[in-house]
Structure formats: structure tokens, C-alpha cells
N, C-alpha and C positions, 0 to 999 in steps of 0.2 A: 592385502586384502585378501581373507580366506573365506571359502565357502563352507555353507551347512549341508552335510550330505545326508541328512537325516531324511530317509524315505518313508518314514511311517505314516506321514500326512500327506493329503493332495495339495494341501493349501500350505505354501511356505511363509514363514512368520520371520520378520527383520525386527531386531533392536534399535538400530539408528540408521541413519541416511547419509548417503553422499549429496555433497552441495551441487554435484552435477544433476542438471532437470531430467535426464534419463536415466540414472545410473539404476534406480531401483525398478521403475516400471518396467524398462525394456531390458533387464537381465534374465530373467526368465519367462518361458512360455506357459504360464499358468496362472491362477489367481494368487494374488500377493495382498496380504493385511498389512495395512500400515497405522500404527498408532503414535505412542509419544514420541515426537520426532526432535531431534536434535535442533538447537538454535541455529547451529552451524549449518542448516540447510538453507539459511537466508544470507549464506556468504558466498564467497565468488567461486572458490577453486573445486577440483573434484578429485575422485580417484576411480580409475579403470578397473573393473573385474579382471583378474588374472584369466587369460586365456580365450577371452571373449574378444570376437572382432566387432566392430561397430555394425556392421552389416548384420551380423547375427542378433546383436541386442535389438536393432531396430526392427526385425522382422518380427520379432516378439511383442512389442510395444503395442500393437493394435490391438491383438488377443488380449492382453492383459488389461487394457482400458475399458474392453468390452465386457469381460469377466469380471471387474470389480464392481461390488454395487455399493460399498462405503467407502468414504474417501479416508477415514482416520480409525484406525482398529489397532489393537493391541500388540505390542512388541517384546517378546520375552527374551529373546537373544540377539548377539551380535554378529551381523555379517556384513554390513555395508558402512564404510569408513569414509570421514570427511577430514577437515582439515581445522584451522585455528580456533578454538573452543569447539571441538567436535561432538561433544557428547552432553551438553548441558541438557539437565533433564526437565525441560521445558516441554510444554504441548505447543505445538503448531497446527492452526487450523488451515487446511487446504482447500481449494475451490478449483477441481478439476476442470478440462477441456470439456467433458461430457455434460458436466452440471452447466457450464458457460453455454455451451450450444443448445440446451433443452431451455434455459431459464427466460428466455426473450429479453435478452439485454443487447444494448448497441455500445456501450461504454464499460471500461473499467468500473468508473464508480456505481454503473448500476449494477453489476456483479456483488461490489462489496456493500450494497445496501440489503443483501439478503441476510448478513451476518447480525446478530442482535445486539453485540457488543460494539461494533461501528455506527458511528454518526456521519451520515453523509447529507451534507447541505449544498442545494444547489441554487444558483440565480438564473440558470439557463439552460437549454436543452443540450444534447450530447455531451454532457459533462463540462460544459461551460462554467467557468466560475465557482468551481467544487471545492468544498472545505470537506476535509474528511479526518476524523478524531477517532479516538479508541479509549473505551472506557471512562467515558467522561472527560477526557483531555482536551487540548485543543488541537487545530490543524497544524500549528509550529511544532508540537511534540512527538512527532511520528516520523522514524527515518524510512525513506524509500529507496528502493534498490531496483535495478533490472539486471538480472543474474548475478546478484550479489554486489554489482556496482554502484555507489551512491548516486542519487540522482536529487537531492535536494535543493533547495534555493535559499541561501541566506539571506536574501532581500526579504522574501516573504514566504509563508507557507500557502497563501492563496493561489499562487499558479504552480504548485507542485504536480497538480493531477493531471496536468496537460502533457501526456506521456505521447512520444512518437509511434507506439505500436498501435497495429490493428487487432482486434480481438483474435484473428486467425494465426497471429505470431505466437499466442499464448499458449503454453502447455498447462500452467496451473497458476494460482496465485497463492502466498504462503503468507498467515498473518500471525505475527508473535506478539501477544499481549502481555503487556507490563514492560517496565524498566529493565534494560538489557545493557548496561553499560560495558559490562567486561566482555561480553560478546560481541556487541553491534557498535560500540563506540559512543560517544557522548550525545549524537543526535537522537539515540534510540531512548526516549526520556519515557513517553507512555506505549510505546511498542514500536514495531516494525514490519513493513509490507514489502514482499519479495516476489517480483513478475520473474517468473521462471518462462523463458522461450522455448518454443519448439525446436527440438531435435529431430530433422526429418530424416527416414532412414532412405529415401529413395527421392529421385525428382518429380516434382509436382507443380503443377500450375493452377492459380486458384483465383477465381473473379467473383466479385460480389456488387450488388447495386440495390439500393434501399430508396425508397420513394414514400413521403408521409405529410402528416399535417403541417400546415403554415410554410408550406414551400420546402420542406427539409428533404434533403436529397444527398447520397451519399453513394460515392464509386470508391472500391478498393480492389485492388491487385495484389497477387503475392506469388513470385517465382523461388521454389525450392531447387537447389541443384546438388546432387550427388557427385563429387566428382572423382572419386574412388573411396575405397573403405576408409581412408583416414581422413580425408578433406570433404568438408559440408558446407555449405552457404546458402544464404537466402535474402531476399530484399523484399520489402513491399512498400505499397504508398497507398495512401488514402486521401481522397479530397472529399470534402463536406461542405455543404452551405444550408442557411435556415434563415426565413423571415423572421424567426422567434416566436415561441409558444405565449411569451410574456411581453410586456411593455418594454421596448428598448433591448431587447435580448436576441437580435439577429447576430448572424456570426459568419465567418467562411475559415475554412480550417483546412490545412494541409499538413500530412505528417508521413515520415517516411523513415525506414528502418532497415539497416543491414547488420549482418553477422556472418561471420566465418569460424569453424571448428577445425582443429586438428587433433587428431587422438593417434598416437604412436607411442616411440619410447618416453615421450612426454605429450602434455596438453597444452592447447593454446587456445584462446578465445579472444577475438577482436570483434567490437559491435562499434556501430555508429548512427545518431540518429538525428533528426529535424522536425522540430515542430512550429508552425507558422499560424497563428490565431489572431483575427480582427474579430472583435465583437463590441455590441452595445453592453455596457457595464452597468445595468439597471441599479442604481442606489448601492453601488459596490462599496462606498466609504460613507455614504451619509444618504438618509431619505432626503434630505434637503435639497439633493442634486439628483433627481432621477434620471437626467440625460446625459449620463457618464459614458465614455468610451475607453477602449484600451486595446492595444495592439502588443502581443507578445511573440517574441521568438525566442527557440530554446534549442541550442546545438549541443550533441554530446560525443564523446569519442572514449573508448575503453578498451584497456586490453590486459590480460592476465594468462598466465601460464602456471603448470605445476609440473614438477619433477616426480619421477617414479623412486621406489626403493625404501630402505628403511628410514631415512631421513625425508621427509617430503618438505620442499620450499615452493611456496606460492608467491611470486612477485604481482604486483597490480599495480595499473597507473589509469586514472581516467580523469577528464576534464569536461565541465560543464560550462557552457556560457549562456546566461540568459539576458535578455533585453525586454525592457519595458517602457511603452509609449502610452501614459495615460492623460486624458483630458477630463477634467471635472465637469465641464459642459462639451457637448461634443461639437466638434467645427470650430472650438473657441481657444485661443491662447491662455485665456485667464484660467489659472489653476493647473497648466499644462506640466506634466512632469515627464523626466527622461531618465532611465537609469539602465546601467549593464553591471552584471555580475559576472564573476568568473570563478568557478570552484575547481582547484587541482588536487586529487588525492593520490597520494604515493603510498603502498603497502608493502610490506613483508613479512609474511606468515611462515610458520614453520612448526611441524610436529613430530613426536616419534612415539611409537609403541614400545612398551617395556613390559615385563612381569608385573609392575607396579601399577599400570595403567597405561593411560595415554596423555601425554604432556604436550602443550600448545603453548607458542609464544610467540608474540608479534608486535610489529610497530607501524604507526600509520601516521602521516603528516598531510595535515589538509590545510591548503592556503585558499582564503577567501579574499578577493579584491572586489571593490566597489566604484563606478564611475557614476555620477549622477548631475542634476541640476538641483536636487531637492534633498539629497540626503548626504550624509558624512560631512568631512570639514572642508572648509574654502580651500582651492587651489590658488597658487600665485598664477597671473596671467600666462606666464610663458610656458605654463604645464597644462594648460587647459587642452582638452581632447575634442577632435570634431566627431559630432554624432553623424553616425551612417544614414544617408539619405535625406539630412537636413544640410541645407546650403549654409545657412548663417548660424545656425546654433552649435553651441559647445558644450561639453561636460566641464563645470566648473568647481566641482566638489568630489572628494574621494574619500574613501575609508579602505583600509586592508587589515587583516589578522590572520594568524597562523595558530593552529592548534597540532601539539605532538602528543601523541598518546601511545603507551607501553602497554601490553597485555602479557598475561601469564594465567594459564589454567590447568588443572590436572583432573582427569576423570579416571574414576573408578567403576568397573562395570562387573556385576555378576548375575546369575540367573534371575535372583529377584530384587536387586537394588542397582540403582544409578547414581553415582554421587559426583556433581561437579564443584570444585572450589576454584575459583579465579578472582583476578584483581585488575583492574584499569587505573593507570597513573598517568594523569593527563596534565600539560602544562599549556596554558593560553597566553598569548602575547599581550593582551587587552587586560589580563587580569594583574596578578601580583608576581609573575614569573615563578612561582614555586610549582611543583608537584603536588596535585590534589589527588587523593586516593578515593576509588570507587570499587569497594568489594562486592562480591555475590556468591550466593551458594544456592545450588538447586538439587532437590533429592527426589527420587522416583522409587517405590516400593510397589512391587506385583507379588501380591500374596497367590495369585493364582494365575492361570493364563488370560482370563477375561476381567480381571481387576487391574487396575492401576491407582495407585494413591500418589500424589506429587506435591511438593512444596518448595517454594523459593523465597529468597530474600535478597533484594538487589539494591543498589545506590545508584542514583544517575544524577547527572547535571545536562543543562541546556544553556548555550549563550543565547542572549536577546538577538534578534534579526536586526537588520539594518533599519527596516522600518520600524520596530519598536524603539530604536534608540533616536532617529532623526527626523521621522515623518512629520511635517507639518502642513497644515491646510486650516480654511477658516472653520472646519469642524473638529479636527483632531490635531494634538499635539504630543509628538514623541518625549522620551525622555533619556537624556544620555548619562544620566546618575544610575540606571537599573542595574540590579546586580543579576547573575544566572539564577537559573532555576534550580533548585537542588531537591530531590526526592529520595524518601525509603520505602521500597515497596515491599508488600507480604502478598504471596499468593497461596491457596490452598485449592486442592481440587481433586476429583477421581473421575476415572472414565471406566465405563462396563462396555464391553464387546461381546458380541457372538455373531453366529453367520448371518443372521435376520436382523441385528440392532447394533446401534452404537448410542449410548448416553453419556453425556459429560456435565457435571457440575463443577462449578469454581467460584472461588470467593477471592475478592482481593482488598486491601486496606493501604491506602497511600499517605504517606505523612510529608506534605509539600511545604517549603520554605522559599521565599523571595520568588512565589509565581507571579509571573505578567498576565497582566489583564489592561484593557482598555475601558476606563469607566468614565461617567458623568456625575458629578456631586450634587448637581441641581437640575432642574427641569430645562434651563436654559444654557447650561454649561457646555462646553465641547468636550470631547473625549480625551483622557489623558491616559498614557501608559504608565503603569505603578506596579508595584511590588505588594504582594499579600501572603498571608499564609493560609492553608487549605489542607483540610484533614477529609479524605474522600474514602468512601468503602461501597461495596456493590457486589452483586452476585448474578451469575449466569447460568443457564441450562441449555442445552440442545441435545436433542434425540433424531436420530435418522432411523427411520424404518423401513427395510425393503420388504414392501409389501406383495411382491410377486413372490419372496420365498414364505410369507407367512400364510397368504390366502391362495397360492397357486397361481401358475402362470397362465390359465385360462381365463382369469378375470383381467380386466382394464388396467388396475391401479398397479403402478411400480415402483414408487418411493414417495414417501412423506419426510419431510424434514421441519420440526418445530424448534422454534430459538425463543428465549426470553432473557432479557437484561433488566436488572434495576440497578442504580446510581444514588447516592446520595453524597453531598458534598457541605462542609461546614466551613463557611469562609470566615476568616477573622482579618479585619482591615484596621488600621490606625484612624482612620475617619469614616463618618458615613458615607455610604455610595447610593446615588440614585438609582442609576442603572449599569450594569455590565454589560459590554458588547459583546464578549466571546465567552469567558471562563464559566460563566455562571448560565449560559444558555445551552446547558447540556439535557441529554434525554434520561429523565428519571424512569421512565418505563418504556420497553420497545419488546412487542411480540410480532415475531414473524413465522410464517408459516409456508412452504412450497411443496406442490404435489404435482407429480409426474404421472400422467395416463396415457394408454393408447385409445383411440377413437374408433380406427378401423384399418387395417393394413399398413401401410407406412405413414398415416397421420396420427399425431399423437398432440397433446396439449399440454402446457404447464400453467399453474396457476400461483400466483405469488399474491401474499396478503401480509401486509405491515399496517401494525397499529401502535402509535407512540404517544406519550405525553412528554411533552418539551418543558422543563424549568426555566424560568426567566420571563421576561415582558419587552415588549417592542412598543416604541412610540406611535401613537396614534393622536389624531387631532389638529387643530392648527399650529404651525410651527413657532408662533409667540406664547402659546400657552399648551404644550403637549402634554397627553396623558400618557400613563403607562397601561399596556391591556395585556393579559397573559397568553402564551401561546394557546395553552390548552391541550386537548387532546384531537388526535386525526387519524384516520384509517384509509387505507387505499387498497384496490385489488388490481394486478395488472396480470394479463395472460398473452401467451403465445400459443397459435395453432401453428405446427410443423409438420410439412411433407417431405421425406427424405427417401432418394432413390440412391444409387451407387454413385452417380456422378452428378446429381442435381438435387437442390434442395430449395423448397419455396417456403415461406414463412408470414406470418401475419401477427405483428404485434400491438397488445390494445394496452395503454397506459390509462390509469384511474379510471376503471370501468365505471365506477358510480359517479363520477365529475364531481368529486369533493374539492371544495375550494379549501386549500390550507396554505400554511406559510413555514417554508423552511428557514427564511432571511426575514427580518423585520422589513416590511414595505413592498415585499416582493411576492405577489400572489402567484402560486403554481398554477399550472394549466389545468383546467377540469378534465380533459378528455384528450387524448392524441393517438394517432395511428400510424404506423409504419409497417408498409409492405416490402418484401424482399427476397431478392434469389439469388443462390449462390452455386457457381459452376467449379468443379474439379476435373482435372484430368492430367 
């Protein structure tokens, strides 16, 4: 990696980004502008700046985060590097720690609600039973990563958003919109979300306590330890509970996360996490059963490394186990399901810099296995597996599959152009055992330092989840003949940046075949998993204004962000559909606005406004003769009042100030007003 020694400007600008969470923000003790980021920032490994120690990097981190007013700004030159797909000319939206602290959020899902392109649908508080999708896609079509290590659940995307992290663990959240198979693999069908954890430059202890409406309480502890300039580690734990803001949405939750990093002649990162959830699953799979209940457990371990030198090698290995105990009727064995999935990822990436550009190649093997009492193929009796914690019950069904992917990408970068051409070849054991090719090309053009125009075309695929294939209940029926989803995605956009403003305009078009949905063919039918064709297109815009720059620092207004997204989908089915349960319940319009301002001294406030119109209908009326009711348009306002001192912070979060009644999910009315008060100590 090389440095840009141009000293003509006070603000340094970077053209692309290391995958290490701290690499850019902590490398310089001055304001940094960040703009069209590489898709590689969503991957696992990193590149250390030559001649810099971690202590030096960490000392600068706080100064830079306080100095920066905008998260995403223009990048005209190349100074910071990454690995496997290192420089795809794709825009990545980032939500930084400063935004998270100011926004009045208590979960990752709450933070993602502020982005217009994301649809966050909750059945319960504190992120319980949350479905998250991008650009009108479904919750199964997004790949999730923690520091670049995959965190998806092959059983169902319903439980993916149950992360082991607390908000204090997070440095930023990176969101890549659109298909990205050549950079992110087969699971990045409609986009990817990478949670980048904090790289603490010094030893620090943090304690946080929250108390709010409906018996909601949360205690979070985090300890960061700097052993020496090369070794850093941290451990966090969070315990939360609530009586539930809506019917049958009570929960108990325990999260724990540990990580260790080494930066020396090579880099090494290890992480492990635990999530334990017990919650009332109000109408989780059907409004006909409002008293459902679920208990989930998630365990994960990951290890990655990267060598230094001309040829960079990055091996990674990770394991995620998810268990699921579901009761269709709480405290009843009728309709009870037990599932256990294991996902093992092995990867090896390499890249080299030459005069012709940067070339990256890689390989990844992902093995997914399932044990269940409802999903998969029947097991012979001698192969039954005991269910942990259940004396007389055994897993009597199973399934497994393996995906092998090979990647190659070449990047050419000049002052005004960035071109990335790549290909993913994948072979899946449950398909035809042939290699399937998914190419992609990304192009960015920078006519001036303030303007960037970008375009991309990528193909992607997604395998059905185990639930799509095999789930069966009185109200739903899976389909073992489902084909993998296929998509060809085109994206265009432009970004304009200056010291006091950033504006982005994007458009997309997706041509999807074999898309997966659960549908009813008539009013009294149960849901069936099926394939269909889908053409979707949309627009989104986002503008961030630094009001303190525009209007001066003596007035109280600091920052205003406004976002808008519009989607339209043209569905083509082989037979009429009475109701779509997932795919066609997308946000047609979504408008967001966030205003941050000072009140007096250390007292400040953040206001979040969301207005949205959801396409689709939900069932209403008696079960024998239900009718379809449109979701319609809803609007809510949230606020946070924050008082912050050097080692102490107190805040009050007010959600849905206008007490609006609205539905994210059919049959689940969201709370009209909730309040949460909290304190945080740091020493």
C-alpha cells in the first residue's frame, strides 16, 4: 500500500477502502472524505498502512470521527487497498457510530430503518422477529456479514437479524444495494449488509442500562482491552427482556460477542458470538394462530488472516449453528417444530498489484446441513439425533448441501475511471453438478472532484431455503421442486459532494426468473411456495446537509438527511394469485428524514420521520370468509433527547410520538407509543 503525499489540501481524499474497519478512519489525524466505496469493504481481510502502528492509528480515530460531517463523499485517488474483489466501482452506504449514537436506536434493525432503500418489518420490539430486505427484495435475498464473515441462516431469513452484537460493538454498518455475486457470493442476491465492529485503540469499560414501556429493560456491558500495540481484544454481553408492546410479543434475550485482533507481520482476527432468544411469535406464520411461540439459539465462530507483501493471501473459516424450537400454539405440542442448521464456510482469497491493475482470485466452499422434525428427508431410525434439552424427542429428518464457488476479478483504476470486471463460477450439489457462471461489470466515472457517475450490471442466484423446500403446517406447504432464483441487475447513479452537502441519485432494474414466494390461490387456501417471474425497477435519492457549515456554528441545527425510494414490480405467474405473503408486500414509496440539533450545552435532540406506502394486502375478517385489505400509507415520528458528558450519557427515546396505528406485518398492530430511558457509563 502506498500513501498520497500531496499536501496541497487540508482534507485528504481516498479512492477506495480497506476491508479493515479502522483502516481509513484511523490512518490520519485529520478530516477524511469517503465516497464511492469498493464492494470489497464488505469482505473479511484488510491491508495495514505501511509504517503505521495500531497505537498511532487508534489515537487518530476519535479526532477523525468527530471532524467528519458526512459519511460518504467523493474519492478521486487510490491510497487504501483491500483484497478479493478489491475495487468494484459500487457505492456502499455507511451508517457510522456517530449516527448510531445520535439516532435514538436500540437495535441494528432500528438503525437500518433510517435508509429509504431498506424495508424493515418487525413483529416485536427490540428487533425481535425482524425481516429486512433491500430495494423491494425479500428477507431471504440479502447476505449478512460480521466483519466480512457470513452470518446467514439456510433454514430461513426470518431469524437472521438476531445478532450477538450490542450497539456499542459497532463501528459502522455498510449496505451494498443490488446483486453482487462476483464480489460477495451466491447469497448476495439483492444486496449485502456488513457490520463492522469497533477497533478499540485503548483499554475501555462501558456499562449501559435501559428501562422503558411494557416492562422493557436492558443491561449491556462491554470490556475492551489493549494488550500491546499488536494485540487487542473485547468482550460484550447484553441481557434484555420485555412484556411485549403488542399481543404475544414478550421476549427474553441474551447476547454475547468476543473478538481478538493481531496486527504485526501479518494480520489475524478471531470472533465468537452467542444469541439466545425466547419470544412470543405473534402470527409468525399465520394470523389463524395468534399465540405462537419460538426459541432460537445462534452460535458462531470465525477466524481470518492476511499476509503482507506483493502477493496477499487471505484464508478464512467460519461456523454458524442455529437452533429453532417453534410452537404453533404456545405451551402445546400440536404443530411443534425443532430445527438445527450448521453452516461452515472455508475461503481463500488472493490479490496482486501490477502495472495493469489489481487482480483478485478466490475460492469458497459453503456446507449447509439440517436436522429437523419437520424439514428435510426422513432419516432411518438408527440415524436419529437427540434434541438437546428434550428428553424424549429426536431429530428424525435431515438435509445437506454444499456450494463451491470460484471468483476472479480485475480492477483498473485511473484518476477519472474505475473499472471492475469479474466472474463467479459456482457448483451446487443439489443442482445439476455443473458450473454456473455469474459475471459482473462495475464502472465509475469522475469528471470532477465533486461528481461521480457509476453504472453496474451483475447476475446473481439464490438457492431456496430449507423452509422454502420442506416446511409444512396447517397453513403452509413447501415445495421441493423449487428452482434457484436467478437475477440480472442493472444499476445507474450519480453522486455529488462538497464540504457541506452530499447528494446521491440511483436507479435500478432487475430481471428475475424463478423468484420464490409463498402464495394463496383463493381466499381459504393455505400458502404454497412457488416460482414466478418478476421485473422490478425503482429510484432512490438521498441528500445530507451539514447545516452547521451552511448556516454557521452559532445556530443549533447540525445535520439534516432526507431519503426517498420508489419501487415498482411487474409479476408474471402461470396461474392467478389471491395473495402474496412476501414478494409483493414491498414498499412502493418510502420517505425518511433525520434532523440532529443542539438544545443547550451538552443537551441535543434527534428527530426521525418515516412515511411509507406498502404495496400488497393482508387478510381481515372471519377466517371462514376473509377479505383483502390494503396496507396503505403510514407515517411516524421518533425522537431522542440526549445529554452527554465525558464519561456519562443519559438519553430518552420516544417512538411513534403521534401514536399512529400501523401494520408492518399482516395481523400484527404495532405499538402506538413507547418510551425508553437509558444511561451509559464509560471509563
